[in-house]
N, C-alpha and C positions, 0 to 999 in steps of 0.2 A: 278852532276847528278847521280841516283844510279846505281850501278855496273851492273846491270841486266838491267836496261833502256839502258844503253851503249851499251849492246850485241843486241837490238832492232836496235841501228844505224849501227851497224856492218852488219845485215843481211839486211838492206836495200841498204847500199851502196855496198853490194856484189851482190844483185839482179840487180842494176844500172850497175855496172860494166859487168856483163854478158849480159844485153839488149844491151847497148851501142856498144859492141863488134859485137852483132848479127843482129842489125839494122842500118848499117851506111847508109847515102843516105841524099839526098837535103830533104828541105820540098817542098810540093806540090805547084807549082808555080800559079796554078790556085786559090786557097785558099789562098794565102798569098802575095796580091797584093793591090795597091789601085786601088778601082772601078771606073770605069768611068761610072756612071748613064745615062740613063738606060743601063741595062746588059742584054745579051743574054746567055742563058743557056738552058739544057735540063730538063725538068721538068718531072717527074713521078708521079703517083697518091700519095695522100698524100704530095704534095707539096716536093718530094723527090728529091734532086739536086738542089732546087731552091735558090736563094741568095737573103735572106730578108734584109740583113744588112751586114754593118762593124763593126767590135770590135775589141780593144785592150787587152779585159780581157783575153780571152782563146784560145787555139787552139787544136785541135784533128788530129793527123796523124795517119790515118786508116792505111795506107800503111806500114808505118814506125813504128807504136806502140809507139807512143810519145804523152804525154800530157803535155802541159806548160799553167801556169797562168802568164801573163803579162810576159812573156820570161822567165820566171824560170819554170827548169825542175822538174816536179812532182816528182821525185825522191831526189832532194836535198832539196825540201821544207819538204817531208817527213823525211827526215833525219835530218834536221839541224832546221828547223822553229815550229811554233806551229799553232793550229786552229786559234787562237786570230791574230796573225801576218797576216796569211793568208787570214783572213776575211779581214783586214785592206788593205791589197795589193789588194784582188779583189775590194774593193770599190774605193780605192784612187789612185790605178796605179802604187805605190812605196811602199818599206817596210819601216815600219816606224823608226824613232829615238827611243831611250829608253825613252825620256818624252812623244811622240806621243804615244807608245804604252801603257806606264802607265795609261795616259789619257784615252784610249780605252778601256782598262782591266777595269778601276774604274766604266766607262759607263755601261759595261756589268753587273758588280757588281751590280750597282744600278737597272738596268732594269729586271735584272734576280728575282727580288722580284716582284710577281705580285700577291698580296693578293686579291684583287679585282675579277681578272680572276678567279683565283683558287675557290674562293668563288663561284662565279657565276656558275662555271664549277660543282661543287659538287652539284649544285641543279638540275643538269639534270641526267637520269640514264646513266652514262657513263659506267658502270659495263655491260650493256645490248647492247653498241653501238660499231660499228665498231671502232677500234683504229684511224683508219685516219679519220673517219666523226667525230670522237671526237676531234682530232686536228685541224681539219677546224673549228669547233666551238668554239674551244679556241682560235684559230687565231682571229676570228671576236670579240670575247671578249676582247682580246688584243686591237684591234681598240677602242673599246668602253671605255676601261681604260686609255689609253693614249691620244686618241684625241677629240675632240668635232663635228666630222664631222656628227654625227647621229643626232645632234640635230636639231629640226625644224629651229632655228634662223640661222643656221649655211649657210654661202654664201662662196663658193671659192673665194680666193683673186687672183683672174686671170682677167686681163683685155679682154675687148670683142676683142681687135687687136690681143692677143695671142692664142685665140682659134681657132683650125682647125674646120671647119663646118663639120659636120657628115660625110656626103658623098659626098658631091658635089666636094671636092679637088680633088678626084680621077676621074672625069669624063673627063677632058682634057686629063689625061694620057691614056685612054681607047680608045680615039678616034682613029682610023686606021689612019696611020700605027704605030705612036706611039705619036700622039695627040701634046699637047702644050709642050714648053720646060721646063714651070714651073705650078705648079698647081695654081687655082686661089686662093683659101682659104689655107694658109701655115703659118708657124712661119716665121717671118723676120729674127732674128737671133738666133733661138732656144729658147728653153724654160727658163727663168731667174729665177732660184730657188733660187738665194742667199737671197731672204728675208724669207724664208721658212725653210733653214736649222738650224737656231737656235731657231725656233719656238716650243714651246711645244708642241701646239695644230695642228701642221702642220701633215700631213699624208702622204707627198711625200718627205720631206727631208731626209738627212743622219742619224738626230736623231731616226727618225722612223725605218733606216734599223737598227741601232743598236739595237733598242728596240725590233725588230722582232728576230734579230740572237740571243740576249740574252733569250726573254720570249718563242719563241716556243720551246726551249729546257726545261724549268720549266714546260710549259705546257704538254709536250710530257711524261716527267717523272711523272707528276701529273696522266696522262693518264693511265700510266702503272700502278701506286699505286691502285688507283681506280678500275680500271679492275679487281685487283687481290685481292681486298677486303680490301685493306690498306689505311691509310690517306696521303696526300701528305706531302713530308717533304720541309721544307725552305731549299733554298740555303746556303751554307757556304761561307762567303767573304773569308776564307782563300784558297779555293780551285781553281784550274784552271777551264776552261771551261768544259773540258773533264771527269775530275774528280768530278766536281759539278755533270755533267749529269749522271754519274754511280753511284753517293752516293745517288741524288734525286731518283732514280729508285730502286735502291738495297738496301738501307738503312744503308750501311756500306761505311768507306771510301777505295775508292780502293788503291793496291798496286800499287807503282811506275810503273811496268809493266803493269799493267791493264790501269791504267791513259795514258801511253806513248802508247800503243796499240790502246787505243779508240781516242786518239788525232790524230794519222795516220789516222785511219779510217775516221775521220770527213775530213781531208784533202784530203785525196783521193776523196771522193764524192763532195766536195765544188762546183766544176763546172764542166761541160760537154760538151761544145758546144750550138748548138742550139737544144737540146733535146725537146720531148714534153711538159714537165712542165715548162723550161724555156721558149719557145716559147708562153705558155699559160700566162704565167706571163706577157710578153712583150706584147702580144696583147691587155689584160686586160688594162694595163699600158697606151698603145698608145691612148687608148680613152679619157687620163686624169682621169681615176680613180685612186684611191689611192694605194700605197704600200702595205697596209693590204689585199685589194681585191685581188691585183695582185699575192701576195703570197699566198691567200687561193685558187686562182686559180691554181696555181703551186702544190699545196697540192692535189686538186682534180684532176688534170691529173696523178700526182705519184700514186694517189689511183689505177689506171686501172693496171689489172694484166698483160698488155703489156707493161708497163714501170717500176712501182715500183712492190715488192713483188717477184721478181725470185728467190731471194736468200732464200725465205719461201720455194718455190717448190723446190730448190735445196738440203735442208735438209731434207725434207719429200722425198725425192728421195732417198737419201745417208740412210735414216734410213730402207727405203723400201727394199733396196739391203741387207742390213744387215751385211756385211763385205766385206773383200778385197776378199774371196775367193767365192763370189758369184757373182764377177763383171761380169766375162766372159759369163756365161751363162745368166745372166740378160741382157748383154748388146746384146748378138745373139737374144734373144726373143724380145728385144726393136727393135731392127732395122728390124727383120722380119715384127713386126707389125708397122713399119713405126712410131715408137713413137718419139717424139721430146725429146731428152737429154738435160734437163735443166742445165743452168749455161754455155753453151758452144755456140759460134758464137755471131756476133755482127754486128749492121747495119754499122757501120763506119770500126771497125777494121778487117783487112783481115790478121791478125797475132795476137802474144798473147796482151791481154789487159795489159798494164802496170800497172794497178793498181790489177790485178791479181797477177802479176810478186811481188808485195809487199807482198800481203795478204797471199800467200801461204806460205813463212816461219816463218810469224807471226802467221799463225792458227797451223803450226807444233809447233812452239817453246811454245805456250800456251797449247796445246792437249799432251804434253808430262807426264803433272802430272797428268793427268785424264785417266783411262781406258777406259771409255765409248768415252769421245773425242777424244782419240786416235784412237780408232777402225773408228771413223767418217772420220778422217783425211785420214788413212790408204787406207780406202774404194774410198774416192775423189781421193786420189794420183792414185791409179791403174784404176781407172776410166778415168782419165786424160790420163794416157799412153795409153789406149785402143782407146780411141776418136780420139787422136791427131795422132798416128800412122796409123789408117783406113782413117780419114776425113780431117787431117791438111793438108798435102801436095796438095792433090787433091781438096778439096772443102773449104780449107782457114779457118777451122773451130777451134777454139781454147779457153781456158778458157776464160770466160770474169769476170768483176767484182766480179758478184754474186756468182760464184761460190766457193770461200772461204771466203766471208764475211760473210755468214750465221755460219759457223764453228768458225770464231773468235768471233762473237757476243754470240754464245751458251758457248762458253769457259769462256765468261763474264758475265756469269750468266743472260744473258737477255733472255726472252720467246720469242717465235716465231712471236709472233702478234705483236711485238715491232719493227722488222726487217725494215718495210717500213717507221715507224714514224722516226728512225735513220736517214734515207736517207733523210726526209724532214729536222731535225734538221742541218743537214751538208749542204744541198744544198740551204737553205736558204740565205746563204752567196753569192753564183752565181746569184741566183735570183735577189736580190737586187742591186747585180752589175750590171748586165745586165740591168735591168730597170733603173737604175741611168745614165748609159751610153747612152742609146737608147733615153732618155727623153729630151738629150743635143741637139739632131738634129731629134725632133720627128716627124713622120709621121704616123697618123693611118693607119694599117694593112687593105688592101681591095683586097682579092685575087677575082679573077674571076670564075666562072663555067661555063661548056659549058653544054648548055640545049640541053637534047635529047628527049626531050618530043613532043605531037602531038600541030597543029594549027589549028585554024579555026573549033572548035568545037561549035556545038549549045547547048545553054543552053536550057534544057529542066525542067519544073515547075516539082516539087517532086512527083504530082501526078499523072504525066503521066511518070515517069521513070521505066523502067522494069528492072527485075534482070539483066538481061545480060547487059543493058547498065550501072548498076552500079559497075560492075567487072573493 
């Protein structure tokens, strides 16, 4: 490994040592046990607190500030693993052997080439489209290139006995107080996908997951090129996934340090519990729609400013502040105006986001070689000190993953409009893994809503309706 890349590993291990020293404690027993269904829990608006499923893929401990994939600590994976290996782990539940990893990498090399999809994408006005909209379009085009599910003659090869009836299966479970012990319509043994996993035309098997992991990165890079007036670049089979992504975006081979830090960034964003985009992907998959539409739903959810895109706002905020010397006055005015400080606080974490712990020293390492980037990092560091000193202890507000990721991407030469697509390039590993896991014991998602509207209103023909009645 390159000497400078070894330095990246040292920075990650140093951060890991500090975190584990500060965050001793047990995992949350209410979220780390076998569930006995039906389960009782306190649910808030937006399904907050609801238990939707069980998983082995990943676990976020918000009070301890830890993140694990299949039992492996995120710091160890960032220090020693690669994005390819982590994707294999997420999908298959174990680290690969040398042979398994080589086979997986070769599949990614094969599926990274998407000439038909890229050609079709270029026929659209991508330069005028939102980057996430173009990525969502490209994902659907990947579906057409890889499968035949959009053909008129296509018929899903699933027997009637395996299909859950759309809504009827939820009726018994909705009957007070708990309904029937089992739903009327349900899978007998879980969905048997064996016959699909090696079928090139399948849209639900592992091959399709590999295709998406590889293809989404190619499409995202092509979107960047087209939006900035350049032609897409074909992937280089000699480069890693992270290096290829940077190469296809920037048109030059990245340095070993740039490759390593991009790889770490992808690992950090690969999975993060039942977040909005992951849940969106799983909801679509639960209807027995395919993995391409499921991932497309994840991309759509990620496009929302409350989920993806926060690192874009962080970078704009830091540029607005202008320098570390301006932080105090800017912060005082922001607090007085009750303005939200972007990149701080998290729905789950009540301490430092472990991903921010990794990205902070990496941002500093990259920024040292550039005056403008160093000014950005110094501004961020000063703002972190001020926010944590005033809001950390009392309100449990600390930096999240978005606070430093934008600086990292900026140092890597990535334009701000591509920050959220990078999120999708990474998270497709987690989306596909969660979908594959859930389908093994699938049950269509069907929450209830509480009706607060009126009853027994009289229908009045349109000619007799007054303006008051139309309100």
